[in-house]
N, C-alpha and C positions, 0 to 999 in steps of 0.2 A: 670522545669516538667521533669520528665523522663518517657519513653515509652518502656514498654517490647515487644521485638520482637519476642524469643523463648522461650523456658522452658528449665529451669535448675533442677541442683538439690542441696542439702542443705549444709551448710557449715560444714566441719571436719577438724579437726587437727592431725598434727602428732606428734610422739612422742620426736621430735627433739626440742631443746629450742635453741632464740637466746638471747646471752648475750649484754643488750645495753650497751654504753658507758657512759649512763646519770645515770645509777645505779647499784648496783651489782644484780638487779633483773634477772631471766632467764624467758624469756617467751615464750610459745608453738607457732609454724608457724602453721598457718593455710595451710592446703594440697589442699586445692581449688585454682582453677587458675583465676587471676586476670588478665584482661588486657584494656589497654587505647588507644585510637587514636583520633585524631582531623584532621579535614579540614580546610583549610586558604585560605583565598583569600589577596594575595598581591596587593597592590595599589601605584601608584605612580601620582604625581601632574602634572597634562596634562591639560593646558589651563584653570588653575584657579581653577581645583577641582581634589581630586583624582578618577582615572579611574584604571581600567585593564590596562594591558600590550597592548601598540600599536606595533603592529609589524612593522607598515610602516615606524616608526621613527626611525634615525640613531642610531648605538649603542652611540654616542657622546652626543646624546640627555641627555641620562639617567645617564651621568657621575658625576652631580651634582645636580638632583634634588631630592625633598624630596619623601621620601618612608615610607609606614608604612605597618602593616599588622593585620588581623583580623581574629579570629576565627570564624566559622560560625555553626560549628556543634562538639559536641565532642560525643565519643563512649565509654561506659565501659561494661565488660564483665565480669560475674560472672559464670565461668564453660561456657556451652555453653547456657547461657542468655545474650543477647545483652539489653542493654540500651543505651538511645542517648537525648540528651540533647542541646538546640540550644546557650544558654547566656554561655559564659565559665565560669564566675564566679560561678554559680550553680554547678558547680564540687566539689567545697568545701564542700559543703553540702553533697554530696554523700560520701566523705569520712569521714565525721563525721558519717554518718548515719552507715558505715560499721565498726565504731569503738568499739574494745572490749577491757573492761580492761585488762583480761588476755590474749590476744593474738594478735600476728603479721600478718599481710597481705603482700604478696609479689605480686606487680602488674608489669605484663610485659608489654614494651612497644616496638615496632619494629622500632629502630633508636632512642632512649632516647636524643640523643643529640637534637634533633629537638624539640618534645614534652616538655622538659626541660625549655626551654628558655618560652615557655609560661606558664607552671608552677609557675615561679618562679611570676606571677601576683599573684597568690593566696597566695604562701609561704611566700614572702620576708617581712618582718617586723612583722609578725604574728608567724610564725614557724621557728624552726632550721632545717638545713641541714645537716646531718652528716655522719660520716661514708662513705665517698665520694671515690669511687673508679672511676679512670679515666684513659685513654692513653694519654691524652693531653688535653689542654683548649678547652672546650665547646664540650669535648667527652666524657660524661660519661658512664661509664659501670652499675654502681650501685650507689645508695645514700640512706638513711636513714631519714624519718621525725620522728622522737619518740616522739612527743605529740600526732600524731595519729596513731601511731604503723604501720605505712607503711614503706616497702621496694621497692623501685622502682629498676627494672633489663631491661637491654635491651636485647632484643632477638635477634637483628641484630647481636651483637657481638658472641652471643651463636652460631648462624649458619653461620656468614661471608658473607649471600647471603642476596639478596633483600628479600622482603617478597613474591613475587611471585615464585622465585626460591625456597625459603624455602618450600613454601607450596604443589611445586610440588614435593620434595624430601622427605617429612617427612609426610606429609598428603594425605587422597583421595579426598580431597576437592581443589578447584583452585581459586585463586585470582583474581576478576574480574578486567577486564582492559577496557580502552575505553568508559567506562558509566560516566565518570565524565571529564567533560571538566573544567581545573584547571585555564583556563584565561578567567575568568568570576566574576564580581564584585557582589559576594555574600556576605550576611550578616545575621546574625541569626534571620533576618524577612524573609529572601528568601526563597519562596516555595520551596521543594525538592520532585522531584518525586519519586513514588516508585521504580523505576530502580536505580535513586541517593540513596536512602536510602538504597537499597539493596547491591549496591557497598561499603559504609559505613560498613553493617552489617558484610560483608563476612571480611574484613579486619580483624575486633577482632576474627570472628571463625577461621580464616586461625591462627591468633595468639595463640587460644584457642587449637587447635589441634596440633601445633607444638609443646607447651610445653606439653602437655597432652602425645604427642610420648615420650619425655625426661622424663617427671614425671614416665612414666611407666618403663621405661629402668634405673633409679636411686632410684626407690623406693619412693620418696617423693620428693616436689616442692623445699624444701630447700637443697636437694642434688644435683640439678642438677647445674655443673660447670657453673661458669660466664661466660666464652668465649670460643670459638672453641679450643685453646691452652689448657684451663684447662681442655678440655675432655681427651685430649692423656695424658696430666701429670697426671689425676687421674687414668689413666689405668695401666701407668707407676708404680706408687707408689705402686699399689698391686704386682709388681714384685720386688722390691728392699727391701733390710730390714735396719735394723739399721747401721750395721757396712757401706753398701754402703753409707748412708747419712754423716756418720762421715768421710768418705773420702772427701766427697763434700763439709763440712763445713771448713775441713781442708785446702781446696784447695782454699779457697773464698781470693782474690787477697787483698793487701794493697791498700788503696786509691792511691798513686801514682802508681802503678803496674797498676791498675782497669783502670785509665783515658790513660796510653800508651797502653794498650789491646784495647780499644775505640778508639785511634788512629789509630789502624791497620785493624779494620774492616772495610770491603767495602761489598756491595750486588753483585748483578749477573753481567756478561758482558754482555751488551746489546748496539749494535752497529753496523753502516752501513759501508760498505767498502768505501771508498770516492773515489776509482778509479770508482766504479760503481753505485755511487747513481745518482738518477738523469735519468737513461738511463733504459729501458725496456727490458727486457730479456726473451727468449723463452725458453721453456721445464727448468724450473727450479726445481731442486732437494730439498729436506728436509730431513733432518737427525733430531731424535730426542732421548736425551737419556730417559731412562726410570728411572723416579724416582732419579733424581741427587742428591738432597741433602741426601736422606735417603741412597744413594748407598756409598757416601764418608765415613758416619758413621758407615757404616759395613765392609768398606775394606780400612780404612787409620789408620793410628796412630797418637794419640794427646796426646798433654801435660797431664801428670796425677798427677803432683807434680807442686808445684808453681814456678813460674818463680825467677830466682835469678839474679843478675849481674854477669857479668864472663868477662874475660880479651878478647880482640878485637880479641887476634889471636886465640880464641878457637874455632870459625868457620871454621871447617876443615872438610873434607870429610870424614874420619873416626870417626868423633863424630856425623855426620848426622843421622846415621841410629839410635842413642841411644838418641839423644835429639832434643827436637824442640827449634827453636830460634825466638824471635822477636829482631827489631833492628830500628837503626834511622841511616840513609843511606844519604850521603851527594853525588850526583851526579854532574860530569862538562862534557859540550862536548857531550851533549846527541842527539845521531842520530838513525833514524830507521834503521832497516833491513827488515822490512817488511813493506806492504802496510798498515796492521792492526795496529794500535796501543795500547797499554793496560794501560798505566801510567794514573792516572787520575787527573786533573787539580785541582779538589776539595781537594785531598789528598796532595798536594804538599807544602811545606813550602818555606818561601824564594826565589818563583820562579823569575827568570828572563829570560827575551827577549826569551817567548816561542812562539812557532809555534804550535797553536791547532787544533785538529781534533774532533769539536762537542763534546767537554769537554773531549778530549784525548790529551795527549801530543805528539807531532811528533817530535819534537825537544826543545831542550833549552841550555841556558849557563850554567844554573846552578839551583840546586833545592835540597831541603833536603825531606826524605820520610820516615816515619814510616811503617813500614811493618812485616808481618812474613816470614819466610823462604823461605814458597812456592812462595810466590810473588816476594821475591828477585831473586830468580833463573829463574822466567819469564821474569823479567826486563831484566838482564845480558844477558841472551839468545837471547832477541827481539830487544835489543837497541845497538849500539855502544857507550860506554861511559866510562869515569874514574869515578871511586867511591872510596870512604874510609866511613867504617863502623865508626860511631861515637860513639854510644851507642849499646850493645849486653847484651840480657839476655836468659837463657837457662833453661830448663824444661826437665826432663825425659818423655819420651813417649812411648806410647803403644795403643793398640787397646783400644777400651771401654771395659767396663765389659760387660761380657757374656748376663747378665741378659738384658741389653740395646738392645745387637746385636740381641740375638731372638726376643725379642718384636717386632724389626723392620722387621725382616725376615718374623715373623709371621704375621705381617699387609700385607706386599707387597705379599706372599704366598695366602691369603685371596682374597686380592683385585684382582689378577691374575686369581686364579681360579674359582670365582664366578662372574665374568665380564658379561658374556652371559646368566649365569643362572638368574642372578638377573632381568634380563627383564621379567621374566614370573612369577617367584616364590615371593611371598609378603615378606614371612619370610626370603629367601636368601638376597634378595633386602636390608632388614634390616642390614644383617650383613657386606653385601658389601658396603653400604653406610656408615657404624661406620667406618669399615677399611679404607676407601678410604679417610674419613675426617681426621681419627687418623695420616696417613702417611703423607697426607698435612700438618699437623698442628707440625710435629717432628721438621721441620726446625725453626719455630717460637720459639717452646722451648727449641732448642739448645743455640739462641742467645737472650733469655728473658736477657734484661740488666736492673738492678734493679735499676740506676740511671735515667733511662727514666720515672720511676715513679713520677715524681716531679712537677706534675701539682694537685692544690687542689682548693675548692671552700671554701673560708673562708669571713663569715661576708657580703656575696652576691657578693663577688667579687673573680674573676678568678685570682689564682696566678702562678707565675711559679717558681720554688725553685733554685736560682743560686746553682752550684756545688761548694759549699763552703767546707773547709776541715769537718767542722761539720758535713755538710748533708751527703756529701761521707761517712764519718766513721760511723754515724748513720745509713745508708742503707747497710752498709756491715755488720755491726754487727748485722742486722737483718738477714741477709742473711745465717750468720753463725749458724741459730737458726731454718730455716726456711724448711719445706719439700717441697718447692717450686723448690729448687735448685737441680733438678735432671740431668741435664748434666753442668757442669761447662761452663761460660762464658768462658774461655780463649779456652778452646776445640771449643766452638761454631763459634770463629771469624775464626777457620779453616777451618769450615764445607764448607762456600762460598768459601774458597780461595783454596779448593782441587777441588772444584766444575768448579772455573774458568778455572784451570789449564786443567782440562779433556776437556772443552770446546776449549780453546785459543791454547792449543798445536797442536789442530787438525785444527783450522783457519789457523794459518801460513804455514800448509804443504799446503794447498788449496790456499791460499794467493790471488792471482790476481784474481782467479775463486769464491772467495767466495763474495757474495752478501750482506747477511744479516744476523746477528745472537743475539739471545734474550735468555739468561740465560742458557739453555739445549737445544738449537736447531740452526742448520746452514743451509741456504738457499744457495746454490751455482749453478755452471754452471758446464758442463764439467763431465768425468767419473773420479771419485774420490773413488769409494766404497770400493777399495783393502786399502785405509786409513783406514776407518771405520772397516772393516773387521779385519785390524791387531790390531788396538785398540781392539775390542771383543774378539780376542784371547789370548791377553795380560791381559784382565780383567780376564780371567780364572786362570792365575797365582796368581793374588791379592785373590781372594777367596782362592786358596789352602793354602797361606800364613797364613790367619785368620784360617783356619781350622788345620793348625798346633799349633797354638797358642790356639785353643779350640776345642781340638779332637770330642767332643761331635756333631759338626757340621759335616752337611755333604756337596758336592757339589749341591745335591736336593734342600738344604733350600736356596741357592742362584739362583737357576735355577729352579722355579717351573713350573710346566706345565699347561697351560689355559686347557679350557673346551673341545679343539681340539686335547690336546696332544700333544702340541707344547712346547716346553721350552721357558720360556721368561726370560733371565737371567737379573737379577737387575743391572741397572746402562750401558747396553748394549746400543750402538747407534741401534735404529730402524728407515728403512726407511719409512717416512711418505707419500711418493708420490710424484708426479710433477705436478707442476704448469704450466697451459698452458703460461701465460705470469706472471711477475712479475717486481714490479719496488719500490724502497726505497727512500725516501728523507730525511733520519737520524732515528737516534732512535725512535722507537714507532711511524714511519710514513711510511706505506708501503701498498700497493695496489698488489691484485693479481685476475687472472681468473682462475677457476676451472671449468671444463665441463660447459665452456661457461658462467659460472655466475660470476659476478665480485663482490671482496668483497673489503673493505679496514678496517685497522687497523690504527687509530690515538688518540694517549693519549688524553682522554677528549672530543672525538667525538663520538657520539652515531653510531653503525655500521650500525645499520638497515636504519636510517634517513639520514645519512650522504652519504653514498653510492650513494644515490638518486640525490646527487648533480654532479654527473660523469655520461655521457654519453656511455664514454669507458675508459679503463685505460690510454690512451694518455692524458684524462684530469686532470690526478692525476700529469701531469707537468705544469698547468697553473700556471703563474706567478704568486704570492700570492693569490694562490687558497683560497678562501673564501666560507666559509659554512654559511649561513644564521641563525637566529633564528631556524627555524624549523629543519633545517637540522645538525645542531650542536648538538642539544640535550643539551648542556650546561647551566648550572644554576650557577651564581652568589648568594652567600649567605651573607644577610647582619645581622649581630645580632644587635639587636635594644633593648637597656637597658631604654631608657628614650623617647617612643613616645610621641609627643604632643596629647592631646584630638583632636579628627579630626570626622569629617561628610562627608559623602557620599551618592549616592544614587546607590542601588543594582540594578540588571538587572530586578527586579520588580517594579521598581519606588520607593521602599519605602527610607526614608528616617534614615539614621542610625547614630547615634555619640557612637564612642569607646572612652573608657576612661583607657584602658589596657597600662601599661607601658611598657613591654617587650614584645617582638615577632620576627619572623625572615621574612625578605624578600628574596623571590626567585625571581631571575631577569634573564630573558633567555637572552644569549649574541650569538655574532656570535665568530667566529673562522678563524684567517687566517694563512695559513701555508707558513710562510717565512721563507726566508734561508739569514744569515748574508753575507755581502759583503766580508768577511776575508775566509770564506767555499769557496765562490765560486772561489776566487782567488787561494786558495788551491787546487782545483778541478782543475782548468785550469793548473796549476803547475804540477800537477802530471800526467796529459793527457800529457803535452807535454814531461816531462822527463821520464814516466816509459818506461823500456825496453822490449820490445816485439818481438820475432820472432816466427813466423806460429802459433801465437795464444798462444804460452806459455811463460811464464814470465822467463826470462834469470836468471841464478843464479848468479847476482850480488848484491849488496847491493843497498838498494836505498837511494840515496843521497839528501838532501836540500841545500836551497841555504842558 
């Protein structure tokens, strides 16, 4: 049974057509906005029956017990009309009712990965699931059900934000929160209050308003990009021509070279100084790089021709200005020159006798390492070691195309100039949000790896394609014809490398006073402003070098003014302020007080509920600090493909039997912030051995045992 809650408009179609893989037919796409959502109870076998989660039971209890799930309401939107039903399998009839022989419909779901698992109860054994686009197993972005003329799309992948945050950004309505207690054993028979139904209704209306924003922007539902990265990709497509793309296709590496490039790729530098872990510091300063990744894309030179193998002796100073290099290096007798460590354990091959600092190499007897020349220069300048280049490849390098650089600078300029005005002017807010989202997606565009698209859903099973020679060749062959390859992957791996260099070379100048760093920020004590001022001054020289290459650019393009007339150079270190107190216990684990208010950041722990665990910042150093179910906010996802038929009693006393095979169980869990014995021993060693005089590091090399 379906119930209408608001009034909507009639169905209309666009003049775009969707080519199906099942036939040569091309069908029009409805320009109406369809949306879908469900609410689910997760149940656990406790004391001989299925019940809601019991927060008084220890985590160990839930390790092996049976778990099941059951949807108790579904919501379906046609534009701003919201319908709902209680029995999940009734939704199949809705899909049949909206079926049109000559028209496709796109249904948006905010977090399609979740709803798809339940939709399998309708589709499996009855309908085909085709044209799957996904980023990983159980992570669909879009898929088609051709018999029903339906395309499902994920609105979360479009906004890359929660529904609540997306609604705040793109709509004038707000997702309701706190009106629905998820830890209740509800069934399709459970009475739902008007407030609870309103909560469900607003989830659909939020999706409608979000998609309406993008439909208005792009002209039709079908033209809306699939992901946030696709948005910036489509904008950049408008700026380039066929000749630009021809160069991109020529630069697609061979399969063997592509795998070597993948081995060289690494993300942002995130690390805590082992000297300063587990210590509370007063008056901690914070510096942040403005748009770090976009900065290197407009100021650095990248490989612009395919890499070719070359003689090992060709890595010389006189060739470095003209060529980019990737290499396999054998290191021996590796020892640190500084207290902050760069080499990643996960990237090392044939690693022998390492001393490890939270995933970073302090010292080792030997290892092999694939890297780009930028990383190599950092390694040999921050470690005392013997090394031998085993393989070497070179490519001519130059700045990115002027069209790309102009696009990035334009986005940065818009973001800088409109930030304050966007708070009061809705039109300017739209422009600002678009620029901000686009510039934040540029990094994802630059490192798009075609070989990551190796997951699929075939005959009801998720599959992960092995990187066979045939698979790699097929993907790279497709890339040589695709207009999605707007920035070469070989250039993309340098983006993060340059960003790490811009960060890490400042870190070692501070060294002993550096406390914590994450991708584009540095937390430290002491007066080191001159280091950052010097960096910012030299940044101007980088701008001028680019301008010399592209005279149509000016310094103002790199240094736009904000609304107050203050110049904001792209990539400059900006002083973010001072923390009253700061403490870190490793990567993605820190707490601080600012204006007397306590804040925490722990990967996977809710910042709002988690901070309630602490009375003060000293509590962050409690041994085996544990956040309970409520405080952690963490949920374990269990994907169920063969649930048994089960019965349970809901909160109203109704007995309900579920026959659904597919579902997802969301189980709360605790989090304990532990530390390894090896890390403790390493901290003790450094505390004992470090050379300090009058609070400053002596100019000696830090040695290990």
